[in-house]
C-alpha positions, 0 to 999 in steps of 0.5 A: 854453692856457686857455679865453680865451686864443683870439681868431680874426680872420675874413675875410668873403666882403664884405672885412669884418674881424671878431674873435671870441673865447672868453668865456662862450661859444665863439669858433664859437659866436659866429662861428655866430650872427653869420653868421646874424645878418647872412647872412655867409659866412666865406672866411678865419681866423686864429688868436691865443692873445692873450686875447679881450676880457674885459669886458661880454660882448663876443661880436665886434668889427671889425678896425679896433675892436680897440684902441679895445675894449682901451682900454675894457678898462683893462689897458694891452694893445696890439692891435699885440701880438696875433700871428696864426697858422693855426688849430690843427688841433683847431680845424678841425672847429668851423670847417668845420661854421660854413663849412658851415652858413653856406653852407647859410643863405645857399642858404636865403634865396636860394631863399625870395628867389626863391620871393617874386619874381612870376614874368614868364612869366605876364604880358600885354603 
């Protein structure tokens, strides 16, 4: 499998479905960046050998926008040709790392938020 021939479909805890692929950076780097930017927690993943969209430096796209992005690419590919399967085992470590880092970021953000909330225990009536 060539470097660019991996696309992953990730479902997040809020139900959003996004696609990531190997381009100038690997899918797990792109996913990790996305999770950090948007405070997302990935829940499930599936993979396809459908080559990632190879134009314009696209890092990720919404599942609903796949055909639009393929049309922009101009190679005549169809989203319906993309077949999904479980993530190959050689990628499990990267997936585990992304999930762990995303959960840790979310936990740190919650701790920061709770530290910023004023305490009601010292309030006078």
